[in-house]
PAZAPA-4460 file (N, C-alpha, C; in steps of 0.05 Angstrom, whole numbers, plus 32768, in hexadecimal, padded with zeros to 4 digits):
% residues 217
    n_x    n_y    n_z   ca_x   ca_y   ca_z    c_x    c_y    c_z   seq   type   mol
   8011   7FE8   7FFF   7FFF   8000   8000   8011   8018   8000     1      M     A
   800C   802B   7FED   801B   8044   7FEC   800C   805A   7FFB     2      L     A
   801A   806E   8002   800F   8085   800F   7FF8   8091   7FFE     3      A     A
   7FFC   8090   7FE4   7FE7   809C   7FD1   7FCD   808C   7FD1     4      S     A
   7FCF   8072   7FDB   7FB7   8062   7FDD   7FA5   806C   7FF4     5      D     A
   7FB1   807B   8006   7FA1   8087   801C   7F9C   80A6   8016     6      I     A
   7FB0   80B3   800C   7FAE   80D0   8009   7F9A   80D6   7FF2     7      I     A
   7F9A   80C9   7FDC   7F87   80CF   7FC6   7F6B   80CC   7FCE     8      T     A
   7F63   80B5   7FDA   7F47   80B2   7FE2   7F3E   80C7   7FF8     9      P     A
   7F52   80CE   8009   7F4C   80E2   801F   7F47   80FD   8011    10      A     A
   7F55   8104   7FFC   7F52   811D   7FF0   7F37   811E   7FE1    11      Q     A
   7F2F   8106   7FD6   7F15   8104   7FC8   7EFE   8106   7FDD    12      L     A
   7F00   80F9   7FF4   7EEB   80F9   8008   7EE8   8116   8013    13      L     A
   7EFF   8123   8017   7EFF   813E   8020   7EF4   8152   800C    14      F     A
   7EF4   814B   7FF4   7EEA   815C   7FDE   7EFF   8170   7FD4    15      G     A
   7F17   8169   7FD3   7F2B   817C   7FCC   7F40   816E   7FBB    16      D     A
   7F37   8163   7FA3   7F4B   8155   7F92   7F5E   8169   7F83    17      T     A
   7F57   8183   7F85   7F69   8197   7F7A   7F7F   819D   7F8F    18      N     A
   7F7D   8192   7FA7   7F93   8194   7FBC   7F99   81B0   7FC4    19      K     A
   7F83   81C0   7FC7   7F86   81DB   7FD1   7F8B   81DB   7FEE    20      V     A
   7F7A   81CC   7FFD   7F7E   81C9   801B   7F8C   81AE   8021    21      V     A
   7F81   8199   8012   7F8D   817E   8016   7FA5   817A   8004    22      A     A
   7FBA   8189   800B   7FD3   8185   7FFC   7FE0   816B   8002    23      T     A
   7FF0   8160   7FF1   7FFD   8147   7FF4   800F   8149   800E    24      D     A
   801B   815F   8013   802D   8161   802B   801D   815F   8044    25      A     A
   8006   816D   8045   7FF4   816D   805D   7FEA   8150   8061    26      A     A
   7FE1   8143   804B   7FD5   8128   804E   7FEB   8115   8057    27      C     A
   8002   8118   804E   8018   8106   8056   801E   8109   8073    28      L     A
   801E   8123   807D   8022   8126   8099   800C   8118   80AA    29      T     A
   7FF2   811C   80A1   7FDC   8111   80B0   7FDD   80F2   80AF    30      F     A
   7FE5   80E7   8097   7FE9   80CA   8095   7FFC   80BF   80AA    31      L     A
   8013   80CC   80AC   8027   80C3   80BF   801D   80C7   80DD    32      N     A
   800E   80DD   80E2   8001   80DF   80FC   7FED   80CA   8102    33      D     A
   7FDE   80C2   80ED   7FCB   80AC   80F0   7FD9   8092   80F7    34      G     A
   7FEF   808B   80EA   7FFE   8073   80F0   8008   8073   810D    35      M     A
   8012   8089   8116   801C   808B   8131   8006   8087   8145    36      R     A
   7FEE   8094   813F   7FD7   8092   8150   7FCD   8075   8153    37      E     A
   7FCC   8067   813C   7FC3   804C   813C   7FD6   803A   814C    38      I     A
   7FEF   803F   8148   8004   802E   8156   8003   8032   8173    39      A     A
   7FFF   804C   817C   7FFE   8052   819A   7FE4   8045   81A6    40      R     A
   7FCF   8048   8199   7FB5   803F   81A4   7FB2   8021   81A3    41      Q     A
   7FBA   8013   818E   7FB6   7FF6   818D   7FCC   7FE5   8198    42      T     A
   7FE4   7FEF   8196   7FFC   7FE0   819F   7FFE   7FC6   8190    43      L     A
   7FF4   7FC4   8177   7FF5   7FAC   8168   800F   7FA7   8159    44      L     A
   801E   7FBB   8155   8036   7FB9   8145   804E   7FB6   8157    45      F     A
   805A   7F9F   8156   806F   7F97   8169   8089   7F91   815C    46      Q     A
   809D   7F92   816C   80B9   7F8A   8164   80C7   7F7E   817C    47      A     A
   80DF   7F71   8178   80ED   7F66   818F   810A   7F70   818E    48      T     A
   8116   7F6F   81A5   8133   7F74   81A8   813F   7F5C   81B6    49      V     A
   8153   7F51   81AC   8161   7F39   81B9   817B   7F42   81C5    50      N     A
   8180   7F3B   81DF   8199   7F43   81EC   81A0   7F2C   81FF    51      T     A
   81B2   7F31   8212   81BA   7F1C   8225   81B6   7F28   8241    52      T     A
   81B6   7F17   8254   81B3   7F1F   8271   81CA   7F32   8279    53      G     A
   81E2   7F2C   8270   81F9   7F3E   8278   81F5   7F5A   826D    54      A     A
   81E9   7F5D   8255   81E6   7F77   8248   81D1   7F88   8258    55      A     A
   81BF   7F7B   8266   81AA   7F8B   8275   81B1   7F8B   8292    56      V     A
   81C8   7F83   829B   81CE   7F81   82B7   81CB   7F9C   82C4    57      R     A
   81D5   7FB1   82B9   81D2   7FCB   82C6   81BC   7FDD   82B8    58      L     A
   81AD   7FD0   82A5   8197   7FDE   8298   819B   7FDE   827B    59      G     A
   8186   7FDA   826C   8186   7FDA   8250   817B   7FF5   8246    60      Y     A
   8189   8004   8238   8181   801E   822E   816B   801D   8219    61      D     A
   8151   801F   8220   813C   801D   820D   813A   8035   81FA    62      M     A
   8148   804B   8201   8146   8061   81EF   8154   805D   81D5    63      S     A
   8164   8048   81D3   8171   8040   81BA   8160   802F   81A9    64      A     A
   8149   8026   81B5   8136   8015   81A5   8126   8027   8193    65      V     A
   8126   8022   8179   8118   8034   8166   80FA   8034   8168    66      P     A
   80EE   804B   816A   80D1   804E   8169   80C2   803F   817E    67      D     A
   80CD   803D   8196   80C1   802E   81AD   80A9   803E   81B8    68      L     A
   8093   8031   81BC   807C   803C   81CA   807A   8032   81E7    69      I     A
   8079   8017   81E9   8078   800B   8205   8084   7FEF   8204    70      V     A
   8090   7FE5   8218   8099   7FCB   821B   8082   7FB8   8222    71      I     A
   807E   7FA2   8212   8067   7F91   8217   806F   7F78   8228    72      N     A
   8087   7F6E   8223   808D   7F54   822F   80AC   7F51   822F    73      R     A
   80B6   7F44   8243   80D3   7F3E   8245   80D6   7F20   824B    74      V     A
   80E4   7F12   823C   80EA   7EF6   8240   8107   7EF2   8248    75      L     A
   810B   7EE1   825C   8126   7EDB   8265   8128   7EBD   8263    76      Y     A
   813A   7EB3   8252   813C   7E96   824D   8121   7E8B   8245    77      N     A
   8112   7E9A   8234   80F8   7E93   822A   80E1   7E93   823F    78      S     A
   80E7   7E9C   8257   80D3   7E9E   826C   80CB   7EBB   826F    79      E     A
   80B2   7EC1   8271   80A8   7EDE   8274   80AF   7EE7   8290    80      P     A
   80B8   7F00   8293   80BD   7F0D   82AC   80A6   7F1D   82B5    81      L     A
   80A3   7F20   82D0   808D   7F31   82DA   8094   7F4D   82D8    82      A     A
   8080   7F5E   82D2   8084   7F7B   82D0   8084   7F87   82ED    83      L     A
   809A   7F93   82F5   809C   7FA0   8310   809D   7FBE   830C    84      L     A
   809E   7FCC   8323   80A2   7FE8   8324   80B8   7FEF   8336    85      T     A
   80C4   8006   8332   80DA   800F   8344   80CF   8011   8361    86      E     A
   80B6   8019   8364   80AB   801D   837E   80AA   8002   838C    87      E     A
   80A1   7FEC   837D   809F   7FD2   8389   80BB   7FC7   8391    88      S     A
   80D0   7FCE   8382   80EB   7FC7   838A   80F4   7FD6   83A2    89      I     A
   80ED   7FEF   83A4   80F4   8000   83BB   80E8   7FF6   83D5    90      D     A
   80CF   7FEC   83D2   80C1   7FE1   83EB   80CE   7FC9   83F7    91      R     A
   80DF   7FBB   83E7   80ED   7FA3   83F1   8103   7FAC   8405    92      L     A
   8108   7FC6   8406   811D   7FD1   8418   8139   7FC3   8416    93      L     A
   8140   7FC0   83FC   815A   7FB3   83F7   816E   7FCA   83EE    94      I     A
   8184   7FCA   83FB   8197   7FE1   83F4   81A1   7FDF   83D8    95      A     A
   81A7   7FC8   83CE   81B0   7FC3   83B4   81A1   7FAC   83A6    96      T     A
   819D   7FAE   838C   818F   7F98   837F   81A1   7F7F   837F    97      V     A
   8196   7F68   8387   81A7   7F50   8388   81AC   7F45   836B    98      P     A
   81C2   7F37   836A   81C8   7F29   8351   81BB   7F0D   8351    99      D     A
   81B3   7F03   8339   81A8   7EE8   8339   8198   7EE4   831F   100      G     A
   8185   7ED2   831F   8173   7ECD   8308   815B   7EDF   830A   101      I     A
   8156   7EF0   82F5   8140   7F03   82F8   8125   7EF6   82F8   102      P     A
   8113   7F01   8307   80F8   7EF9   8307   80E4   7F0F   82FD   103      V     A
   80EF   7F28   82FA   80DE   7F3E   82F1   80F0   7F53   82E4   104      G     A
   80E2   7F66   82D9   80EF   7F7D   82CC   80E0   7F97   82D2   105      Y     A
   80EE   7FAD   82D2   80E2   7FC7   82D5   80F1   7FDC   82C6   106      Y     A
   80E5   7FF3   82C3   80F3   8008   82B4   80FA   801F   82C8   107      T     A
   8111   802A   82C3   811C   8041   82D2   8125   8056   82BE   108      S     A
   8115   806A   82BA   811B   807E   82A5   811A   8070   8289   109      G     A
   8130   8071   827C   8132   8064   8261   813C   8048   8263   110      Q     A
   8142   803E   827B   814F   8025   827D   813C   800F   8285   111      N     A
   813F   7FF7   8279   8131   7FDF   8280   8144   7FD0   8295   112      L     A
   8139   7FCA   82AC   814A   7FBD   82C0   813C   7FA1   82CA   113      K     A
   814D   7F90   82D4   8144   7F76   82DE   8145   7F74   82FD   114      F     A
   8134   7F64   8307   8136   7F5D   8324   8132   7F3F   8326   115      Y     A
   8145   7F32   8335   8160   7F3C   833B   8171   7F41   8323   116      P     A
   8187   7F50   8327   8197   7F58   8312   81A8   7F40   8306   117      R     A
   81A9   7F3C   82EC   81B9   7F25   82E2   81D6   7F26   82EA   118      P     A
   81E3   7F10   82EB   8200   7F0E   82F0   820F   7F1A   82D9   119      L     A
   8227   7F23   82DF   8237   7F2F   82CA   8240   7F1A   82B4   120      S     A
   823E   7F00   82BA   8244   7EEB   82A8   822C   7EE0   829B   121      T     A
   8214   7EEB   82A0   81FA   7EE1   8296   81F9   7EE3   8278   122      D     A
   81F8   7ECC   826A   81F6   7ECC   824C   81D9   7EC4   8243   123      A     A
   81C7   7EC4   8256   81AB   7EBC   824F   819E   7ED0   823B   124      T     A
   8190   7EC4   8228   8183   7ED5   8212   816B   7EE3   821F   125      I     A
   816A   7EFC   8219   8153   7F0E   8223   8146   7F19   8209   126      V     A
   812B   7F15   8208   811A   7F1F   81F0   8107   7F34   81FB   127      V     A
   810A   7F4B   81F2   80F9   7F62   81F9   80E5   7F67   81E3   128      I     A
   80CB   7F64   81E8   80B7   7F6A   81D4   80AA   7F85   81DB   129      T     A
   80A8   7F94   81C6   809D   7FB1   81CA   808C   7FB9   81B3   130      Y     A
   8079   7FCB   81B9   8069   7FD7   81A4   8078   7FEF   8199   131      S     A
   8075   7FF2   817F   8085   8007   8171   8073   8019   815F   132      K     A
   807E   8031   815A   8074   8041   8146   807D   8037   812A   133      L     A
   806D   803E   8116   8074   8035   80FC   8085   804A   80EC   134      L     A
   8093   8041   80D9   80A3   8054   80CA   8093   8067   80B9   135      T     A
   8098   8081   80BB   8088   8095   80AD   808D   8094   8090   136      A     A
   8077   809A   8081   807A   809B   8063   8087   80B5   805C   137      A     A
   809A   80B5   804A   80A9   80CE   8044   809E   80DD   802C   138      S     A
   808E   80D0   801C   8083   80DB   8003   8069   80CD   7FFB   139      A     A
   805A   80DA   7FE9   8040   80CF   7FE2   8044   80B3   7FD4   140      V     A
   805A   80B0   7FC7   805E   8096   7FBA   806C   8082   7FCB   141      G     A
   8071   8088   7FE5   807D   8075   7FF8   806B   805E   7FFF   142      S     A
   8077   8047   8005   8067   8031   8010   8062   8036   802E   143      T     A
   8047   8032   8035   8041   8036   8051   8048   801D   8060   144      V     A
   8054   8022   8078   805D   800B   8088   8046   7FFD   8098   145      S     A
   802F   8007   8096   8018   7FFA   80A3   800A   7FE8   808F   146      M     A
   8000   7FD0   8098   7FF2   7FBE   8086   7FDA   7FCA   8077   147      P     A
   7FD3   7FC0   8060   7FBE   7FCA   804F   7FA3   7FCB   805D   148      D     A
   7F9E   7FB8   8070   7F84   7FB8   807D   7F7E   7FCF   808F   149      N     A
   7F92   7FE0   8092   7F8D   7FF9   80A1   7F87   8012   8090   150      W     A
   7F83   800C   8077   7F7F   8022   8063   7F67   8033   806B   151      R     A
   7F50   8028   8072   7F38   8037   8078   7F3C   8049   8090   152      T     A
   7F49   803F   80A4   7F4E   804F   80BD   7F60   8067   80B6   153      E     A
   7F74   8063   80A7   7F87   8077   80A0   7F79   808D   808F   154      L     A
   7F68   8083   807C   7F59   8098   806C   7F47   80A9   807E   155      I     A
   7F39   809C   8090   7F27   80AB   80A2   7F38   80C0   80B3   156      D     A
   7F4F   80B7   80BC   7F5F   80C9   80CB   7F68   80E1   80BB   157      F     A
   7F71   80DD   80A3   7F7B   80F2   8093   7F64   8105   808C   158      V     A
   7F4C   80FA   8085   7F35   810C   8080   7F2D   811C   8097   159      V     A
   7F2E   8110   80AF   7F27   811F   80C8   7F3A   8136   80CC   160      S     A
   7F54   8132   80C8   7F67   8147   80CC   7F64   815E   80B8   161      R     A
   7F5D   8155   809E   7F58   8169   808A   7F40   817B   8091   162      L     A
   7F2B   816F   809B   7F14   817F   80A4   7F1B   8191   80BB   163      H     A
   7F2B   8187   80CD   7F35   8198   80E3   7F45   81B1   80D8   164      Q     A
   7F55   81AB   80C3   7F65   81C0   80B8   7F52   81D5   80AB   165      R     A
   7F3C   81CC   80A0   7F29   81DD   8092   7F14   81E8   80A5   166      N     A
   7F17   81E1   80C0   7F06   81EC   80D5   7EE8   81E1   80D1   167      E     A
   7EE5   81CB   80C5   7ECA   81BE   80C3   7EC9   81AA   80D9   168      N     A
   7EC1   81B4   80F1   7EC3   81A3   8109   7EB0   818B   8109   169      W     A
   7E97   8191   80FE   7E84   817A   80FD   7E8E   8163   80EC   170      R     A
   7E98   8169   80D5   7EA3   8153   80C4   7EBC   8146   80D1   171      A     A
   7ECC   8156   80DD   7EE4   814B   80EC   7EDB   8138   8101   172      A     A
   7EC7   8140   8110   7EBD   812E   8126   7EB2   8114   811B   173      E     A
   7EA4   8116   8104   7E98   80FD   80F8   7EAF   80E9   80F1   174      Y     A
   7EC3   80F3   80E4   7ED9   80E1   80DC   7EE9   80D8   80F4   175      Y     A
   7EEC   80E9   8109   7EF9   80E2   8121   7EEB   80CA   812F   176      D     A
   7ED0   80CB   8130   7EC1   80B6   813C   7EC3   809C   812C   177      K     A
   7EC3   809D   8112   7EC7   8086   8101   7EE2   8079   8107   178      K     A
   7EF6   808A   8109   7F12   8080   810F   7F12   8072   812B   179      F     A
   7F08   8080   813F   7F08   8076   815A   7EFA   805C   815D   180      A     A
   7EE2   805A   814F   7ED1   8041   8151   7EE0   802A   8144   181      A     A
   7EED   802F   812E   7EFC   8019   8122   7F14   8012   8131   182      S     A
   7F23   8024   813E   7F38   801D   814E   7F2F   800C   8167   183      I     A
   7F19   8014   8172   7F0F   8005   8189   7F08   7FE8   8181   184      A     A
   7EFC   7FE4   8169   7EF8   7FC9   8160   7F10   7FB9   815B   185      D     A
   7F26   7FC6   8151   7F3F   7FB9   814C   7F4C   7FB0   8167   186      R     A
   7F4B   7FC2   817A   7F56   7FBA   8194   7F46   7FA3   81A1   187      K     A
   7F2B   7FA3   819D   7F1B   7F8C   81A9   7F23   7F72   819A   188      F     A
   7F25   7F73   817F   7F2C   7F5C   8170   7F48   7F51   8178   189      E     A
   7F5A   7F63   817E   7F75   7F5A   8186   7F75   7F4C   81A1   190      A     A
   7F62   7F52   81B2   7F60   7F47   81CD   7F4D   7F2F   81D0   191      Q     A
   7F41   7F29   81B9   7F2E   7F13   81B8   7F3B   7EF9   81AF   192      T     A
   7F35   7EE2   81BD   7F40   7ECA   81B5   7F35   7EC2   819A   193      R     A
   7F45   7EB4   8189   7F3C   7EAE   816E   7F37   7E8F   816D   194      D     A
   7F38   7E81   8184   7F33   7E64   8185   7F18   7E5C   8190   195      D     A
   7F06   7E6F   8190   7EEB   7E69   819A   7ED9   7E65   8183   196      T     A
   7EC4   7E54   8185   7EB2   7E4D   816F   7E95   7E4F   817A   197      F     A
   7E84   7E59   8167   7E68   7E5A   816D   7E5C   7E3E   816E   198      M     A
   7E4C   7E39   8181   7E3E   7E1E   8184   7E20   7E22   817B   199      Q     A
   7E18   7E10   816A   7DFC   7E11   8160   7DED   7DFB   816D   200      I     A
   7DD6   7E03   817A   7DC5   7DF1   8188   7DB0   7DE7   8174   201      A     A
   7DA5   7DCE   8179   7D92   7DC3   8168   7D78   7DD5   8166   202      P     A
   7D6D   7DD7   814E   7D54   7DE6   8149   7D3E   7DD8   8155   203      D     A
   7D2D   7DE5   8165   7D16   7DD6   816F   7D03   7DCB   815B   204      I     A
   7D01   7DD6   8142   7CF1   7DCD   812C   7CFC   7DB3   811F   205      M     A
   7D15   7DAD   8126   7D21   7D95   811A   7D1A   7D7D   812B   206      D     A
   7D0C   7D81   8142   7D08   7D6A   8155   7CED   7D5D   814E   207      Q     A
   7CEE   7D43   8150   7CD6   7D32   814A   7CD0   7D1F   8161   208      N     A
   7CBB   7D24   8170   7CB5   7D14   8188   7CCC   7D15   819C   209      D     A
   7CD8   7D2D   819F   7CED   7D33   81B3   7D06   7D25   81AA   210      S     A
   7D09   7D1B   8190   7D23   7D0F   8187   7D2E   7D20   8171   211      I     A
   7D45   7D2C   8176   7D52   7D3D   8161   7D5B   7D2C   814A   212      W     A
   7D55   7D35   8131   7D5B   7D24   811A   7D79   7D28   8110   213      D     A
   7D88   7D38   811D   7DA3   7D3C   8117   7DAA   7D51   8102   214      G     A
   7D96   7D5D   80F7   7D9B   7D72   80E4   7D94   7D8E   80EE   215      Y     A
   7DA1   7DA2   80E3   7D9D   7DBE   80EB   7D8F   7DCB   80D3   216      I     A
   7D78   7DD7   80D6   7D6B   7DE4   80C0   7D77   7DFE   80BA   217      S     A
***
C-alpha cells in the first residue's frame, strides 16, 4: 500500500481534488500522525530486542531502542518475568539489589532493570518484546509501513484532520468518531480468543415425539 492509496481517497472524500487545502504535504503529515495514533492506541505492532543477562546487569538503555512505545514482555531463558516497580523494590528495604537469577523486571528512567540483578558472567538470553511506532512515509509515492487492512482507518483520520484544518468541526467530529469506533473494535478483536466456536442447539421443530432426528433445519 502506497501513501497515495490513502491520500487520494482522502482528498476525494474531503472534496478537494485540486489540493487547495488538502495538499499532498498536509495529507502526508496527517497520514503519519494517524499511524502513530493507531500504534499508540492499539499496541498491536511489536518488535523484539535480544540481549544477554550480563548486558542488562546494570540496566539496559531502552532509549536506544528505535520507536519504542511501551515494553510488553521480558523473557529470561524463555521464561516470562514479573513486572515490578521501583517502589515495590524499595519496600523490600534492601540496601543493594542482590545478584542472582532474575524473577522480575522494572524500569528506572530510560533503563530496564532486573531483580535480582544478573551475575556479571550471566550469558542467559533475554528477549524484550515492545510495542513500536511505525516508520513514517516520506513521500506520496512511499510504501506505508502499516498493513493494507488499516487503509480505511487511515483515510478517516486524514479526512478528519483536513476538516479540522478547514474549521469544519462537525465533519471533523464525524470522522473522528468513525476512527475511534474502528480502533475500539480492533482492540477488542486483539484481546478476544480466536479458538472459541459457536454451538448450535437442535431446532425444536426438528423433534418428533421428543426424539431429535439429527438434522438442523
